[in-house]
C-alpha positions as CSV (number, residue, x, y, z in Angstrom):
1,X,125.9,118.3,117.4
2,X,125.1,115.6,119.9
3,X,123.0,112.5,119.2
4,X,120.2,113.9,121.5
5,X,119.9,116.8,119.4
6,X,119.4,115.0,116.1
7,X,118.5,111.4,116.0
8,X,115.4,111.2,118.1
9,X,113.8,113.8,115.9
10,X,114.7,112.4,112.6
11,X,115.7,108.7,112.7
12,X,114.3,105.5,113.7
13,X,117.3,103.6,115.2
14,X,117.7,100.0,114.8
15,X,120.5,97.8,116.2
16,X,121.5,95.4,113.6
17,X,123.4,93.4,116.3
18,X,121.9,91.8,119.2
19,X,124.4,93.1,121.7
20,X,127.4,95.3,121.9
21,X,130.6,93.2,121.5
22,X,133.3,93.5,123.9
23,X,136.0,93.8,121.1
24,X,135.7,96.2,118.0
25,X,134.0,99.4,117.4
26,X,130.5,100.5,116.7
27,X,129.9,102.0,113.1
28,X,126.5,103.6,112.3
29,X,125.1,103.3,108.8
30,X,122.2,105.2,107.4
31,X,120.1,102.9,105.0
32,X,117.1,103.7,102.9
33,X,113.5,102.6,103.8
34,X,112.1,101.7,100.5
35,X,110.9,98.2,99.9
36,X,113.3,95.6,101.3
37,X,116.3,98.1,101.7
38,X,116.3,98.2,105.6
39,X,116.0,94.4,106.0
40,X,118.8,93.8,103.4
41,X,121.0,96.5,104.9
42,X,120.6,94.9,108.3
43,X,121.4,91.4,106.9
44,X,124.6,92.6,105.1
45,X,125.6,94.4,108.4
46,X,125.3,91.2,110.4
47,X,127.7,89.4,107.9
48,X,130.3,92.2,108.5
49,X,129.8,92.1,112.3
50,X,130.6,88.2,112.2
51,X,133.6,88.8,109.9
52,X,135.2,91.6,112.1
53,X,134.0,91.6,115.5
54,X,132.7,95.0,115.1
55,X,129.1,96.2,115.7
56,X,126.7,98.0,113.3
57,X,123.9,100.3,114.2
58,X,121.5,100.4,111.1
59,X,119.6,103.8,110.9
60,X,116.5,104.0,109.0
61,X,116.4,107.1,106.9
62,X,113.2,108.9,105.6
63,X,111.6,107.4,102.5
64,X,111.4,110.7,100.6
65,X,114.9,111.3,99.0
66,X,114.4,115.1,99.4
67,X,113.9,114.7,103.2
68,X,117.0,112.4,103.3
69,X,119.0,115.0,101.6
70,X,117.8,117.9,104.0
71,X,118.6,115.6,107.0
72,X,121.9,114.6,105.9
73,X,122.8,118.3,105.2
74,X,121.8,119.1,108.7
75,X,123.8,116.3,110.3
76,X,126.9,116.8,108.1
77,X,127.0,120.6,108.3
78,X,127.0,120.3,112.1
79,X,130.0,118.1,111.9
80,X,128.2,115.4,113.7
81,X,129.9,111.9,114.1
82,X,126.5,110.1,114.8
83,X,126.5,108.5,111.5
84,X,129.7,107.1,109.9
85,X,128.4,105.8,106.6
86,X,125.7,107.3,104.5
87,X,123.6,105.7,101.8
88,X,123.6,108.5,99.1
89,X,121.8,109.2,95.9
90,X,123.9,109.2,92.8
91,X,123.3,112.9,92.2
92,X,124.5,113.9,95.7
93,X,128.4,113.9,95.5
94,X,128.3,117.5,94.1
95,X,126.1,118.7,97.1
96,X,127.6,116.8,100.0
97,X,130.9,115.7,98.7
98,X,133.0,118.1,100.9
99,X,132.0,116.2,104.0
100,X,133.0,112.9,102.7
101,X,136.5,111.0,102.7
102,X,138.3,109.9,99.7
103,X,137.8,106.1,99.6
104,X,140.7,105.3,97.2
105,X,143.2,104.8,100.1
106,X,141.0,102.0,101.4
107,X,139.9,100.2,98.3
108,X,142.2,98.8,95.6
109,X,141.8,99.8,91.9
110,X,140.6,96.3,90.8
111,X,137.7,96.5,93.2
112,X,136.9,100.0,91.8
113,X,137.3,98.8,88.1
114,X,134.6,96.0,88.6
115,X,131.7,98.5,88.7
116,X,129.9,100.4,85.8
117,X,132.6,103.2,84.8
118,X,129.9,105.8,84.3
119,X,128.8,105.3,88.0
120,X,132.4,105.5,89.2
121,X,132.8,108.8,87.1
122,X,129.7,110.1,88.8
123,X,131.1,109.6,92.2
124,X,134.5,111.0,91.5
125,X,135.7,114.6,92.1
126,X,139.1,115.0,90.6
127,X,141.3,112.2,91.9
128,X,139.1,111.5,94.7
129,X,136.3,108.9,95.1
130,X,133.6,110.1,97.4
131,X,131.4,106.8,97.5
132,X,131.2,103.3,96.3
133,X,128.3,102.0,94.1
134,X,125.9,99.8,95.9
135,X,123.0,99.3,93.6
136,X,121.8,101.2,90.6
137,X,118.5,102.0,89.0
138,X,116.7,103.3,85.9
139,X,113.0,103.7,85.5
140,X,110.8,100.8,84.1
141,X,107.4,100.4,82.9
142,X,105.4,97.4,84.9
143,X,102.3,96.2,83.3
144,X,99.5,93.4,84.0
145,X,100.1,90.9,81.3
146,X,97.0,89.0,82.1
147,X,94.9,92.2,81.7
148,X,96.5,92.8,78.3
149,X,95.6,89.3,77.5
150,X,92.2,89.8,78.7
151,X,91.6,92.9,76.5
152,X,93.7,91.6,73.5
153,X,96.0,94.6,73.9
154,X,99.9,95.0,73.6
155,X,102.5,96.5,75.7
156,X,102.4,100.3,74.8
157,X,105.5,101.6,73.0
158,X,104.4,105.4,73.1
159,X,102.9,107.4,75.9
160,X,99.9,108.1,73.7
161,X,99.4,104.3,73.4
162,X,99.9,104.0,77.1
163,X,97.0,106.6,77.7
164,X,94.8,104.8,75.4
165,X,95.5,101.3,76.6
166,X,95.2,102.2,80.2
167,X,91.8,103.8,79.7
168,X,90.5,100.9,78.0
169,X,91.6,98.4,80.7
170,X,90.4,100.7,83.5
171,X,87.0,101.1,81.9
172,X,86.7,97.4,81.6
173,X,87.8,96.6,85.1
174,X,85.4,99.2,86.4
175,X,82.6,97.8,84.5
176,X,83.4,94.4,85.9
177,X,82.9,95.8,89.4
178,X,86.4,97.2,90.6
179,X,85.6,100.9,90.9
180,X,89.0,101.5,92.6
181,X,91.0,100.4,89.5
182,X,93.2,102.9,87.7
183,X,95.1,102.8,84.5
184,X,98.5,104.1,85.4
185,X,100.2,105.2,88.7
186,X,103.7,106.9,88.9
187,X,105.6,109.1,91.5
188,X,103.8,112.6,91.3
189,X,104.6,114.1,94.5
190,X,106.7,117.3,94.9
191,X,110.1,115.7,95.3
192,X,113.1,114.1,93.7
193,X,111.1,111.2,92.4
194,X,109.0,113.6,90.3
195,X,112.2,115.1,88.8
196,X,113.1,111.6,87.6
197,X,109.5,110.8,86.3
198,X,109.3,114.1,84.5
199,X,112.7,114.1,83.1
200,X,111.8,110.7,81.4
201,X,108.6,112.4,79.9
202,X,110.4,115.3,78.5
203,X,113.4,113.6,77.3
204,X,111.2,111.0,75.7
205,X,109.7,113.7,73.5
206,X,113.0,115.2,72.6
207,X,112.3,118.1,74.9
208,X,115.6,118.6,76.7
209,X,117.3,117.4,79.9
210,X,116.6,120.5,82.2
211,X,120.3,121.7,81.8
212,X,122.6,120.2,79.0
213,X,126.1,118.9,79.6
214,X,127.4,122.3,77.9
215,X,125.7,124.3,80.8
216,X,122.9,125.6,78.6
217,X,119.2,125.4,80.1
218,X,117.3,123.1,77.7
219,X,113.9,122.5,79.3
220,X,111.7,125.3,78.0
221,X,110.7,123.9,74.6
222,X,107.2,123.0,72.9
223,X,108.2,119.3,73.1
224,X,108.8,119.4,76.7
225,X,105.5,121.4,77.4
226,X,103.7,118.8,75.2
227,X,105.1,116.1,77.5
228,X,103.9,117.7,80.7
229,X,100.4,118.6,79.4
230,X,100.0,115.0,78.5
231,X,101.0,113.9,81.9
232,X,98.7,116.4,83.4
233,X,95.8,114.9,81.4
234,X,96.5,111.5,83.2
235,X,95.7,113.0,86.8
236,X,92.0,112.2,87.6
237,X,91.5,110.1,84.4
238,X,93.6,107.1,84.2
239,X,95.7,107.9,87.4
240,X,94.0,108.9,90.7
241,X,94.0,112.4,92.0
242,X,96.0,111.2,94.9
243,X,99.0,110.5,92.5
244,X,99.9,114.0,93.2
245,X,101.2,112.9,96.6
246,X,102.6,109.4,95.4
247,X,106.1,108.3,96.1
248,X,107.5,104.9,95.0
249,X,105.8,102.8,97.8
250,X,102.5,104.4,97.2
251,X,102.5,103.7,93.5
252,X,103.6,100.0,94.3
253,X,101.0,99.6,97.0
254,X,98.2,100.4,94.4
255,X,99.8,98.2,91.6
256,X,100.6,95.3,93.8
257,X,97.2,95.3,95.4
258,X,95.8,94.6,91.8
259,X,94.4,98.2,91.4
260,X,96.5,99.5,88.4
261,X,97.3,98.3,84.9
262,X,100.5,100.1,84.5
263,X,103.2,101.5,86.9
264,X,106.4,103.6,86.5
265,X,108.8,102.5,89.2
266,X,112.4,101.4,89.8
267,X,113.6,97.8,89.5
268,X,113.4,97.1,93.2
269,X,109.6,96.7,92.9
270,X,109.8,93.6,90.8
271,X,111.0,91.3,93.6
272,X,108.1,92.7,95.7
273,X,105.2,92.5,93.2
274,X,106.2,89.0,92.2
275,X,106.9,87.8,95.7
276,X,104.9,84.7,97.0
277,X,102.3,86.6,98.9
278,X,101.7,89.3,96.1
279,X,98.1,89.4,94.7
280,X,99.7,90.0,91.2
281,X,102.3,87.3,91.3
282,X,103.0,85.8,88.1
283,X,100.8,88.4,86.4
284,X,103.4,91.3,85.8
285,X,105.7,92.2,82.9
286,X,108.3,94.7,82.8
287,X,109.4,96.8,79.7
288,X,111.2,99.9,78.7
289,X,109.3,103.1,79.3
290,X,107.3,104.5,76.5
291,X,108.6,107.1,74.1
292,X,107.0,110.4,72.9
293,X,106.3,111.4,69.5
294,X,107.8,113.7,66.9
295,X,111.4,114.4,66.1
296,X,113.9,113.1,68.8
297,X,111.3,110.8,70.3
298,X,112.9,107.8,72.3
299,X,112.4,105.8,75.3
300,X,114.2,107.5,78.2
301,X,114.8,106.2,81.6
302,X,116.3,108.2,84.4
303,X,119.6,106.8,86.0
304,X,119.1,106.4,89.8
305,X,121.2,104.3,92.2
306,X,122.5,104.4,95.7
307,X,126.1,104.4,96.9
308,X,127.8,104.3,100.3
309,X,130.1,107.4,101.5
310,X,132.0,107.8,104.7
311,X,131.7,110.9,106.8
312,X,134.9,112.8,107.4
313,X,133.5,113.3,110.9
314,X,133.6,109.6,111.8
315,X,135.4,108.6,114.8
316,X,136.2,105.3,112.9
317,X,136.9,106.1,109.3
318,X,139.0,102.9,108.7
319,X,136.2,100.5,109.9
320,X,133.5,102.5,108.2
321,X,135.3,102.4,104.9
322,X,135.7,98.6,105.5
323,X,131.9,98.3,106.0
324,X,131.2,100.2,102.9
325,X,133.7,98.2,100.7
326,X,132.1,94.9,102.2
327,X,128.5,95.8,101.6
328,X,129.4,97.0,98.1
329,X,131.6,94.0,97.3
330,X,130.7,91.4,94.6
331,X,129.6,88.7,97.0
332,X,127.3,91.0,99.0
333,X,126.0,92.7,95.8
334,X,125.3,89.1,94.4
335,X,123.5,88.1,97.8
336,X,121.3,91.3,97.4
337,X,120.6,90.7,93.9
338,X,119.2,87.1,94.5
339,X,117.5,87.9,97.7
340,X,116.0,91.3,97.0
341,X,116.3,92.0,93.3
342,X,118.7,94.9,93.8
343,X,120.4,96.0,90.7
344,X,124.0,95.3,91.0
345,X,126.6,98.0,90.0
346,X,128.9,95.1,88.9
347,X,128.4,94.3,85.0
348,X,129.9,90.6,85.4
349,X,126.9,89.8,87.7
350,X,124.2,90.3,85.2
351,X,125.8,87.1,83.5
352,X,125.9,85.1,86.8
353,X,123.9,82.1,86.4
354,X,122.7,82.2,90.1
355,X,121.6,85.6,89.7
356,X,119.8,85.1,86.3
357,X,118.1,81.9,87.7
358,X,116.8,84.0,90.7
359,X,116.0,87.1,88.7
360,X,115.6,86.1,84.9
361,X,114.6,89.8,84.2
362,X,118.2,91.0,85.0
363,X,119.1,89.8,81.6
364,X,117.3,92.9,79.9
365,X,118.6,95.4,82.5
366,X,122.3,95.8,81.8
367,X,121.7,97.8,78.6
368,X,119.1,99.9,80.1
369,X,121.6,100.9,82.9
370,X,124.3,101.4,80.1
371,X,122.1,104.0,78.5
372,X,120.1,105.6,81.3
373,X,119.7,109.2,81.3
374,X,121.6,111.2,84.0
375,X,120.3,114.0,85.9
376,X,122.2,117.3,85.5
377,X,124.0,117.1,88.9
378,X,127.5,117.0,87.5
379,X,127.0,120.4,85.5
380,X,125.0,122.2,88.4
381,X,127.1,121.0,91.4
382,X,126.1,122.2,94.8
383,X,123.1,123.9,93.3
384,X,121.6,120.7,91.8
385,X,119.1,120.4,94.7
386,X,117.8,124.0,93.9
387,X,117.6,123.3,90.2
388,X,115.6,120.0,90.8
389,X,113.3,121.8,93.2
390,X,112.5,124.5,90.9
391,X,111.9,121.8,88.2
392,X,109.7,119.5,90.2
393,X,107.7,122.4,91.5
394,X,107.0,123.6,87.8
395,X,106.1,119.9,86.9
396,X,103.8,119.6,90.0
397,X,102.0,122.8,89.1
398,X,101.3,121.6,85.7
399,X,100.0,118.3,87.0
400,X,97.8,120.0,89.5
401,X,96.3,122.2,86.8
402,X,97.9,125.3,88.1
403,X,99.0,126.5,84.7
404,X,100.0,124.5,81.6
405,X,103.2,123.2,80.6
406,X,104.3,126.2,78.4
407,X,103.5,128.8,81.1
408,X,105.1,126.8,84.0
409,X,108.3,126.0,81.8
410,X,108.6,129.8,80.8
411,X,108.6,130.6,84.6
412,X,111.2,127.9,85.2
413,X,113.4,129.3,82.5
414,X,113.3,132.6,84.4
415,X,114.0,131.1,87.7
416,X,116.8,129.1,86.4
417,X,118.2,132.1,84.7
418,X,118.4,133.8,88.0
419,X,120.0,130.9,89.7
420,X,122.6,130.4,87.0
421,X,124.8,132.8,85.3
422,X,122.4,134.3,82.9
423,X,121.1,131.0,81.5
424,X,124.3,128.9,81.6
425,X,126.1,127.0,84.4
């Protein structure tokens, strides 16, 4: 498929270099568009250009992870060489892996071993390494410390406590004249981000993980239904009705403008909400997500993260692999951690004094990443996106008051049974 058939319809193309260089080749990389991702990707690309004499085209991918996946499937299925390096979600190797080259011939083992082993494991298929870890993620609770102090409240440790605390602060702020203030914002749109949020709710109540590591469907439980019904009670009360269409940046926009007490988001948001021009600078704290109640209750954070893979249709696989290795290397990850609060996939950097000076909250993140909750992409393989779509639709129906948690999870069980081998994968 030609560039004219794909890119003008789907991507905003941004040249990282100022002009094509006489020597070297041109490598195109698709980078995310959330927060500072695009700017930091361009900065790293410029460093590689200067180092190698090659040119990089940085392509802005859609903000929605679901839209990104659909677009990448279109490009790769066509065998297009338009994009050499793809920024991919940690759950995509099972879906897209057949289109990527093995990076082991291009990267030494010592470089591979410096990353979190569980991330490398998730990016591997057999003896092949299909992507290099770039930055990792786990869900976090952001809170307004100044408002907790104002109302003499504590950081909530359970979802019930969050519900009550958020309402108290919301009522107080609205009484003080801010009728646009809400207690809690999160990612409620029908897309992969809702899968991440809802998996945290359900797992925190001991309600299963959609599909267990043994291939058994685990989501249709009373605890899971209780978690979804509680989340549905937030919409239109402590969360705006519009949260049903929120992605990460929508939630951050409300919270950073000073119009929310709590926010569920990824660690990337910290560097932005605490930036010099942020209305809430110096007023924000970060904590583990609340837990549910009952047997099996715990704090649960979904493992996220983004990685760099090289298309097998690239005309310049050697240079593309070198760009991926450079951008995911220790020096570049350190620069990104300091400049943009991107969570490194290299454990040693969580103890680096320069990183900790710039991002003190990193000291609390390593443990969270070590124990983060994986989505069931490894066990469901190429069908993970279908599984996730069914799940987030069931959750969104519940949030939208189109059936309660028990009803929608019972239907989800039937749908997953049909998709799987009689209820097992």
